[in-house]
C-alpha positions, 0 to 999 in steps of 0.5 A, spaced: 628 537 471 627 531 468 634 528 464 632 525 457 636 521 453 638 525 447 641 523 440 647 527 442 649 523 448 648 517 444 652 519 439 658 521 444 657 514 448 657 510 441 662 514 437 657 514 431 652 518 428 649 511 425 643 509 430 642 502 426 650 500 427 650 501 434 650 494 438 652 496 445 651 502 449 654 504 456 649 510 459 651 508 466 651 514 472 647 519 467 641 520 472 637 519 466 629 518 467 626 518 460 630 514 455 625 513 450 630 515 444 633 508 445 628 505 441 631 508 435 637 503 436 633 497 433 640 493 433 642 494 440 644 488 443 648 490 450 645 496 454 648 498 460 643 503 464 645 502 471 645 507 476 640 512 473 633 514 475 629 509 470 622 507 472 619 503 466 621 498 461 616 500 456 622 504 452 628 499 452 623 493 450 622 496 444 630 494 442 628 486 440 635 484 439 637 485 446 641 480 449 644 483 455 640 488 459 643 491 466 638 496 470 642 495 476 640 501 481 634 504 478 627 505 481 623 500 477 617 498 482 611 495 479 611 488 478 607 488 472 613 491 469 616 484 468 610 482 463 614 486 458 620 482 458 616 477 453 618 482 448 625 480 449 625 473 446 633 474 445 635 476 452 640 472 456 642 476 462 638 481 466 640 485 472 635 489 476 639 489 483 637 494 487 630 496 484 624 496 489 621 491 484 626 485 487 623 486 494 617 482 491 617 475 494 615 472 487 620 476 483 624 471 480 618 467 479 615 472 475 621 474 471 623 467 469 615 466 467 615 471 462 623 470 460 624 463 460 630 463 456 634 467 461 640 464 463 643 469 468 638 473 473 641 479 477 648 476 476 646 469 478 646 463 473 639 460 473 639 453 475 635 447 472 632 446 479 629 453 479 627 452 472 623 446 474 620 450 480 618 455 475 615 450 471 611 447 477 609 453 479 606 455 472 603 448 472 600 449 478 598 456 476 595 453 470 591 448 473 588 454 478 587 458 472 583 452 469 579 451 475 578 458 475 576 458 468 571 451 469 568 455 475 567 461 471 564 457 466 560 453 471 558 460 474 556 462 467 552 456 466 548 457 472 547 464 471 544 462 464 540 457 467 538 462 473 536 467 467 532 462 463 529 460 470 527 467 471 525 468 464 520 462 465 518 464 472 517 471 469 512 468 464 509 463 468 508 469 473 505 473 468 500 468 466 499 466 473 498 474 474 493 474 468 489 468 470 489 471 477 487 478 475 481 475 470 479 470 476 479 476 481 475 480 475 470 475 475 469 474 482 468 482 483 463 481 477 459 475 481 460 479 488 457 485 484 451 481 481 450 478 488 450 485 491 445 487 486 441 481 487 441 482 495 439 489 494 433 487 490 431 482 495 432 487 500 428 493 496 422 488 495 422 486 502 422 493 504 416 494 499 412 488 502 413 490 509 411 497 508 405 495 504 403 490 509 404 496 514 400 501 510 395 495 509 395 494 517 394 501 518 388 502 513 385 496 516 386 498 523 383 505 521 377 502 517 376 498 524 377 504 528 372 508 524 367 502 524 368 502 531 367 509 532 361 509 528 358 504 532 360 507 538 357 514 536 351 510 533 350 506 540 352 513 544 347 516 540 342 511 540 343 510 548 343 518 549 336 518 545 333 512 549 336 515 555 333 522 553 326 519 552 326 515 558 328 521 562 323 525 559 318 520 560 320 519 567 322 526 569 316 530 566 311 526 571 316 528 576 316 535 574 309 536 573 308 533 580 313 538 583 310 543 579 303 541 582 306 541 589 309 548 588 302 550 585 299 547 591 304 551 596 302 557 592 295 557 593 292 560 599 291 555 605 283 557 605 279 551 602 275 556 598 272 553 592 271 560 589 276 563 585 277 570 582 278 571 575 284 575 576 287 569 581 286 564 575 290 568 570 295 569 575 296 561 576 296 560 569 302 565 568 305 561 573 304 554 570 307 557 564 313 559 567 313 552 571 313 549 564 318 553 561 323 551 567 321 544 565 324 545 558 330 548 560 331 543 565 331 538 560 336 542 555 341 541 561 339 534 562 341 533 555 348 536 556 350 531 562 354 525 561 351 519 559 353 515 565 351 520 570 344 520 566 344 512 566 345 512 573 340 517 575 334 514 570 336 507 573 335 510 580 328 513 578 326 507 575 328 503 581 324 508 585 318 508 581 318 500 581 318 500 589 
């Protein structure tokens, strides 16, 4: 359970109930942890708080009239607590022996830095040499702070320049991007028009080529028709001539053959008299021969022109010879 400083304890120790009249109090060895009531002692000049369990200076520094503060054998450990000593401008003697904070390597420097008016620290008088060392350390620290501040300012200026540069670059990039997009769009339009022109020429070329092919086909077809007509005409003419020639040549031959057949069919007697019945029979045989000749001519018409040509030529040569 936390042991707290109370008004009854203060009245018991100070032997008065008027807090404003208390200038000195001895609370040594009471195991106090919370001494927030001490702030009511606004005229307190001497405070003996040794051998308690106090871990902060935030309450005692509210007694701005303090000249002698003894916090020996407490539990103050945070070096940052020493900054609160600046709130005690009248403090001449301070004792923090056997507090964990004293183990810090720059403990005395921090105390004297924030309470330069001190004359005694931890029961040791502060010499002029120590004060000069503190001053030198303060000067070095101030120089370092100034350098840090200058560097910080330089950094801010650099950051500002960088920010301005980025902004300018961004604007420039935006302009460049717009120009690039515009140029790209124009180039795309040009490419599209070129493609349309190429397509138009390709279509025209294809149409011309198709027209040329169609015209060529029509010309070839017309020529073929003409050639076919000429060939048909020539074949018809040749066939007609050949047929006429065959008729001219074959008929006498067939007639000759018919005569031979007739002669063969006649009796071997050479009597000049013939009966009327025999003549009628010969006339019938002659009619049959003539029909056979006509049938032969019909068959000859159906044969190939080349075969007839060869046959006619042979016959012509034969008769010429």
